[in-house]
C-alpha positions in Angstrom: -15.5 -11.0 -19.4 -13.9 -10.7 -22.8 -10.3 -9.3 -22.7 -11.2 -6.2 -20.7 -9.2 -2.9 -20.7 -9.0 -1.2 -17.4 -7.0 1.7 -16.0 -5.8 3.2 -12.8 -5.8 7.0 -13.0 -4.4 8.6 -9.8 -3.9 12.4 -9.3 -0.2 13.1 -8.4 -0.9 15.3 -5.4 0.5 13.0 -2.8 1.5 9.4 -2.0 -0.3 6.2 -3.2 -3.2 6.0 -0.8 -4.5 2.7 0.6 -7.8 3.2 -1.1 -6.2 3.9 -4.4 -4.0 0.9 -4.1 -7.0 -1.3 -3.6 -8.7 0.1 -6.6 -5.6 -0.4 -8.7 -5.3 -4.0 -7.4 -8.9 -4.8 -8.3 -8.4 -3.4 -11.8 -5.1 -5.3 -12.2 -6.6 -8.6 -11.0 -9.5 -8.4 -13.4 -7.3 -7.5 -16.4 -4.8 -10.2 -15.7 -7.4 -12.8 -14.9 -9.3 -12.3 -18.2 -6.3 -11.8 -20.5 -7.0 -8.1 -20.8 -4.9 -4.9 -20.4 -4.2 -2.7 -17.4 -3.1 0.9 -18.1 -1.7 3.6 -15.8 -2.7 7.2 -16.5 -1.4 10.1 -14.3 -4.1 12.7 -14.1 -1.9 15.8 -13.8 -4.1 18.2 -15.7 -4.1 20.4 -12.7 -0.5 21.6 -12.6 -0.9 23.5 -9.3 -1.8 20.2 -7.4 0.6 17.9 -9.2 4.3 17.1 -8.6 6.9 14.7 -10.0 7.6 13.7 -6.4 4.0 12.5 -6.1 4.3 10.7 -9.4 7.4 8.8 -8.2 5.7 8.0 -4.9 2.7 6.4 -6.8 5.0 4.5 -9.1 7.1 3.2 -6.1 3.9 2.1 -4.4 2.5 0.2 -7.4 5.9 -1.5 -8.0 6.3 -2.5 -4.4 2.8 -4.1 -4.6 3.9 -5.9 -7.8 1.2 -4.1 -9.9 2.6 -3.7 -13.4 0.9 -2.0 -16.3 0.7 -2.3 -20.1 1.2 0.1 -23.0 2.1 3.8 -22.7 3.1 6.7 -24.9 5.8 6.1 -27.4 7.9 9.1 -26.1 8.1 7.5 -22.7 8.9 4.0 -23.9 7.2 0.8 -23.0 5.4 0.7 -19.7 5.7 4.5 -19.2 2.4 5.8 -17.8 0.3 8.2 -19.7 0.3 11.8 -18.5 -2.7 14.1 -19.1 -0.4 17.1 -19.2 1.1 15.8 -22.4 -2.3 15.4 -24.1 -3.7 18.9 -24.1 -3.7 19.2 -28.0 -5.9 16.0 -28.0 -8.4 17.5 -25.6 -8.6 20.7 -27.5 -9.6 18.8 -30.7 -12.6 17.3 -29.0 -13.6 20.6 -27.4 -13.6 22.2 -30.8 -15.6 19.3 -32.1 -18.3 19.8 -29.5 -18.4 23.6 -30.1 -18.7 23.0 -33.9 -21.5 20.5 -33.4 -23.5 22.5 -30.9 -22.8 20.1 -28.0 -21.0 22.8 -26.0 -21.0 26.6 -25.8 -19.1 29.6 -24.6 -20.3 31.2 -21.4 -19.2 34.7 -20.6 -21.1 35.1 -17.3 -18.8 36.6 -14.8 -18.1 35.1 -11.3 -20.1 37.9 -9.8 -23.1 37.2 -12.1 -22.9 33.5 -11.3 -22.9 34.2 -7.6 -25.9 36.4 -7.9 -27.8 33.7 -9.9 -27.1 31.1 -7.2 -28.2 33.4 -4.5 -31.4 34.3 -6.4 -32.2 30.6 -6.9 -31.7 29.8 -3.2 -34.0 32.7 -2.3 -36.6 31.3 -4.6 -36.3 27.8 -3.2 -34.7 26.5 -6.3 -31.6 24.4 -6.9 -28.7 26.8 -7.1 -27.3 25.6 -10.5 -26.4 27.6 -13.6 -29.5 28.9 -15.4 -28.0 28.4 -18.9 -28.1 32.1 -19.8 -25.5 31.6 -22.5 -26.7 28.3 -23.8 -28.4 29.5 -26.9 -26.3 32.7 -27.6 -24.4 32.9 -30.8 -20.7 33.9 -30.6 -21.5 37.2 -32.1 -23.7 38.0 -29.0 -20.7 37.8 -26.7 -18.7 40.9 -25.9 -15.5 41.0 -27.8 -12.5 39.9 -25.7 -14.7 38.9 -22.8 -13.3 35.9 -20.9 -15.3 32.8 -21.2 -15.6 29.2 -20.0 -16.9 26.4 -22.2 -19.9 24.5 -20.9 -21.4 21.2 -22.0 -25.1 21.1 -23.1 -26.8 18.5 -21.0 -30.3 17.1 -21.3 -32.9 19.2 -19.4 -35.3 16.3 -18.7 -35.4 12.5 -18.6 -33.0 10.3 -16.7 -29.4 9.1 -16.8 -29.0 5.5 -15.8 -25.8 4.0 -14.5 -25.9 0.2 -14.7 -23.2 -0.3 -12.0 -21.6 -3.7 -11.8 -21.5 -3.5 -8.0 -24.4 -1.2 -7.0 -26.8 -2.3 -9.7 -29.1 0.2 -11.5 -28.6 3.8 -10.3 -30.9 6.4 -11.7 -30.2 10.2 -11.8 -32.9 12.8 -12.9 -31.4 15.1 -15.5 -33.2 18.1 -14.0 -30.7 17.9 -11.2 -27.9 18.8 -13.5 -26.9 22.2 -14.9 -24.6 22.6 -17.9 -21.1 21.9 -16.4 -17.9 23.8 -17.2 -15.6 21.6 -19.3 -12.9 24.2 -20.0 -11.7 27.0 -17.7 -11.2 30.6 -18.9 -7.4 29.9 -19.1 -8.1 27.1 -21.6 -7.5 24.1 -19.3 -10.0 21.3 -19.7 -11.6 20.0 -16.5 -11.4 16.5 -15.0 -14.7 15.0 -16.2 -14.0 16.0 -19.8 -10.4 14.8 -20.1 -11.3 11.5 -18.3 -13.9 10.7 -20.9 -11.6 11.6 -23.8 -8.8 9.5 -22.4 -11.0 6.5 -21.7 -12.5 6.7 -25.2 -9.1 6.9 -26.9 -7.5 4.3 -24.7 -10.5 2.0 -25.4 -11.2 1.4 -21.7 -14.0 -1.1 -21.4 -14.5 -1.1 -17.7 -14.0 1.7 -15.2 -13.5 0.6 -11.6 -13.1 3.4 -9.0 -14.2 4.4 -5.5 -17.9 5.1 -5.0 -17.1 8.7 -4.1 -16.8 9.1 -7.9 -20.4 7.9 -8.5 -21.7 11.5 -8.6 -19.3 12.2 -11.5 -20.5 9.2 -13.6 -23.8 10.7 -15.0 -21.9 13.9 -15.9 -19.4 11.8 -17.7 -22.1 9.8 -19.5 -23.5 13.1 -20.8 -20.0 13.9 -22.2 -19.9 10.4 -23.8 -23.3 11.1 -25.4 -22.3 14.5 -26.6 -19.1 13.1 -28.3 -21.1 10.2 -29.8 -19.3 7.4 -27.9 -20.7 4.5 -25.9 -19.7 4.7 -22.2 -17.8 1.8 -20.6 -19.1 -0.5 -17.9 -18.8 1.2 -14.5 -18.2 -0.4 -11.1 -18.0 1.8 -8.0 -16.2 0.1 -5.2 -17.3 1.0 -1.6 -14.8 3.1 0.3 -12.6 1.8 3.1 -13.6 2.9 6.5 -11.7 3.0 9.8 -12.7 0.9 12.8 -15.0 3.8 13.9 -16.8 3.5 10.5 -15.6 6.9 9.4 -13.6 7.5 6.2 -10.1 6.1 6.5 -7.6 8.7 7.5 -4.3 9.1 9.3 -6.0 8.8 12.7 -6.6 5.1 11.9 -2.9 4.6 11.0 -0.7 5.1 8.0 -2.6 5.6 4.8 0.5 5.8 2.6 1.2 2.4 1.1 4.9 2.8 1.3 4.8 3.5 5.0 4.0 -0.2 5.4 7.2 -1.1 3.5 9.1 1.1 6.0 7.5 -0.7 8.9 8.5 -4.1 7.5 5.3 -5.4 6.0 5.6 -7.8 3.1 4.0 -6.7 -0.2 2.5 -10.1 -0.5 0.7 -9.6 2.8 -0.5 -6.1 1.8 -1.8 -7.4 -1.5 -3.6 -10.2 0.3 -5.0 -7.8 2.9 -6.1 -5.1 0.3 -7.9 -7.7 -1.8 -9.9 -8.9 1.2 -11.2 -5.5 2.2 -14.7 -5.5 0.7 -14.2 -8.7 -1.3 -14.7 -12.3 -0.1 -14.2 -15.8 -1.4 -15.9 -18.1 1.1 -14.0 -18.2 4.4 -10.5 -18.1 2.8 -8.2 -15.5 4.3 -4.7 -16.2 3.0 -4.2 -15.9 -0.7 -1.1 -16.1 -2.9 -1.1 -13.9 -6.0 -2.0 -16.9 -8.2 -4.8 -17.8 -5.9 -6.2 -14.3 -6.0 -6.1 -14.3 -9.8 -8.0 -17.6 -9.8 -10.6 -16.6 -7.3 -11.2 -12.9 -7.9 -14.5 -11.8 -9.4 -16.7 -8.7 -9.4 -19.5 -10.8 -7.8 -17.4 -11.2 -4.7 -17.2 -7.4 -4.1 -19.7 -6.3 -1.5 -21.9 -3.3 -1.6 -21.0 -2.2 1.9 -17.8 -0.3 2.9 -14.8 -2.3 3.8 -13.3 -1.8 7.3 -9.6 -1.3 7.9 -8.4 -3.8 10.4 -4.8 -3.2 11.5 -4.7 -6.3 13.6 -5.7 -8.5 10.7 -3.0 -6.9 8.5 -0.4 -7.7 11.2 -1.7 -11.2 11.5 -1.5 -11.8 7.8 2.0 -10.4 7.7 3.2 -12.7 10.5 1.6 -15.6 8.7 3.4 -14.7 5.4 6.6 -14.4 7.3 6.2 -17.7 9.0 5.4 -19.4 5.7 8.1 -17.7 3.5 11.3 -19.4 2.7 14.0 -18.3 5.2 16.6 -17.7 2.5 14.2 -15.4 0.7 13.5 -13.6 4.0 17.2 -13.2 4.4 17.4 -11.4 1.1 14.5 -9.2 2.0 16.0 -8.1 5.3 19.5 -7.6 4.1 19.0 -3.8 3.3 17.4 -3.4 6.8 20.3 -5.0 8.5 22.6 -2.7 6.6 20.4 0.3 7.5 20.7 -0.6 11.2 24.5 -0.3 10.9 25.1 -4.0 11.2 27.5 -6.1 9.2 26.4 -7.7 5.9 25.5 -11.4 6.4 27.6 -13.2 3.8 26.6 -16.8 4.6 23.1 -17.3 3.1 22.6 -20.7 4.6 23.5 -19.5 8.1 21.3 -16.4 7.8 18.4 -18.7 6.8 19.1 -20.9 9.8 19.0 -18.0 12.1 15.8 -16.7 10.6 14.3 -20.2 11.1 14.6 -19.6 14.8 13.0 -16.1 14.7 10.3 -16.0 12.1 7.5 -17.7 14.0 7.6 -14.9 16.6 8.1 -12.0 14.2 5.2 -9.8 13.0 7.3 -7.7 10.6 10.6 -7.7 8.8 11.7 -5.0 11.1 11.2 -7.3 14.0 13.3 -9.9 12.4 16.1 -7.4 12.3 15.6 -6.1 15.8 14.9 -9.4 17.5 17.8 -11.0 15.7 20.3 -8.3 16.3 22.4 -10.6 18.5 22.8 -12.8 15.4 23.7 -10.0 12.9 26.1 -8.1 15.2 29.8 -8.9 15.6 31.0 -11.3 18.3 31.9 -8.5 20.7 28.8 -6.4 20.0 26.1 -7.2 22.5 23.5 -4.7 23.6 22.4 -5.8 27.1 19.1 -5.2 28.7 20.2 -3.5 31.9 17.8 -5.4 34.2 18.7 -8.7 32.6 22.4 -8.0 32.9 22.2 -7.1 36.6 20.1 -10.1 37.4 21.9 -12.8 35.4 25.5 -11.6 34.9 26.7 -11.5 38.5 28.7 -13.4 41.1 25.8 -15.8 41.8 25.7 -16.9 38.2 29.4 -16.9 37.5 29.8 -20.7 38.2 27.2 -21.5 35.5 28.8 -19.3 33.0 32.3 -20.6 33.6 31.2 -24.2 33.5 29.2 -23.6 30.3 32.2 -21.9 28.7 34.4 -24.9 29.5 31.9 -27.4 28.2 31.1 -25.4 25.1 34.8 -24.9 24.3 35.4 -28.6 24.5 32.7 -29.5 22.1 33.9 -31.2 18.9 30.6 -31.0 16.8 28.5 -27.9 17.1 24.9 -28.9 16.8 21.6 -28.6 18.7 22.0 -32.2 19.9 25.6 -31.8 21.2 24.8 -28.4 22.7 21.8 -29.9 24.6 24.0 -32.7 26.0 26.7 -30.3 27.0 24.4 -28.0 28.9 22.6 -30.9 30.5 26.0 -32.0 31.8 26.7 -28.6 33.2 23.4 -28.4 35.0 23.9 -31.9 36.4 27.4 -31.1 37.5 26.3 -28.0 39.4 23.1 -29.7 40.7 21.0 -27.1 39.1 17.9 -27.1 36.8 18.6 -26.5 33.1 16.9 -23.1 33.5 19.4 -21.9 36.0 22.1 -22.5 33.4 20.2 -21.5 30.3 19.0 -18.1 31.4 22.4 -16.6 32.3 23.7 -18.1 29.1 20.9 -16.6 27.1 21.5 -13.1 28.5 25.2 -13.6 27.8 24.8 -14.3 24.1 21.7 -12.3 23.2 21.7 -9.5 25.8 18.1 -10.2 26.8 16.0 -12.7 28.7 13.9 -13.6 25.7 15.1 -15.6 22.7 14.4 -18.8 20.8 15.3 -22.0 22.6 18.8 -21.9 24.1 20.0 -24.9 22.1 18.8 -23.7 18.7 20.0 -20.2 19.6 23.6 -21.3 20.3 23.6 -23.6 17.2 22.4 -20.7 14.9 24.7 -18.2 16.6 27.7 -20.4 16.0 30.8 -21.4 17.9 32.9 -18.2 17.5 30.3 -15.7 18.6 29.0 -17.9 21.4 32.4 -18.5 23.0 33.4 -14.9 22.7 30.2 -13.7 24.3 30.2 -16.2 27.1 33.8 -15.3 27.9 32.8 -11.6 28.0 29.8 -12.5 30.3 32.1 -14.3 32.7 34.3 -11.2 32.9 31.2 -9.0 33.6 30.0 -11.5 36.3 33.4 -11.5 37.9 33.6 -7.6 37.9 30.1 -7.5 39.4 31.1 -9.9 42.1 34.2 -8.0 43.0 32.3 -4.7 43.0 29.8 -6.2 45.5 32.5 -7.3 48.0 
């Protein structure tokens, strides 16, 4: 594939949808792999359905995924997307060109007349398309001042063939098409027309999009032909379905890309996951971005719909978390720690050490924050699980806690090895198993019955927080004992 030019052209009527994100990713991968260009074009020609909030949501989603784009209008500076709303004069030029050359015509048929024509066609058992009443009329034959749309003259017979890079040869009979409207009565050009003009002027060589757009492709080919331009190569990517094999929607989970950022998914994991929906490279599942660029090809895209698998996404995310450098994970979760109202973690090495103890059990970044709260909080800030507190911080466990506090306070070096020796000595001195000492201690420092290994937990928590929390737990156990008497 010689230096292709591809584009992603979303409509700004909402957030960046999962399906759109995958299409953008496929286009980006092909452009970057083959040394081509990837353009971003905001299709906001329909002002009623467009908003700048949606534009921003789309930009945020692409940037989160690490999908960058090339070129852009001079007025917007480098890397600004193209906006169709800023190109109306360009579209008008090509409309006038079609009218002058006989490739398009004005149609003054009223909505009521069009409805009557459709109903008559249905009654006669014919396809309810426009009957081309105005196709061969001269402008002089139209009533002065009558509102009109502009229609494209399409071929009445023969076939239009789409040589799709994924689906293969798809043939459409031209008799199935009527002359489509390309400009509304208010002068606004319609989607199929402006898309073609934009793709021509932006020198787009390959158009990748969802296969729900396949029905538009022969209509667009007719416009290319009328304007005298060769169409690009088309590839229609099968849609993403939910686990019930129905079109992906909110009932299958979040469809907004940025919702997964909120939930604590890594963009690397999401890119990996999106790439694997409907595309395969042997049995390989986990891909870095560089590996995707090396392996990705159109040949690997299947003809069948991909299926959204939330469990697989979570597995991929946990795998990425486990394999990621802990210092980098610390940087990633810093804003989440702050958002939880917890102190900033100034010691990068200590934060990484703590994440080392957590990350193999974490499915999301948010879990790293929640499960590690006992690390991030101040020494006197412990949120106890009520059942765990009542069971393990009481008179019966007070001797273990007091003995552990004495042994830990006396430690010179604070490390996993010295902590292991100290707690083993406590257990031996009290003639208890290590578990009988470790579990009350775990609740004392973390607030819960579940944490990483007790020695690595205390080592990562540090001397100051450990001693303060064990002392507080001794006081809680003493108070519980007195209350029970």
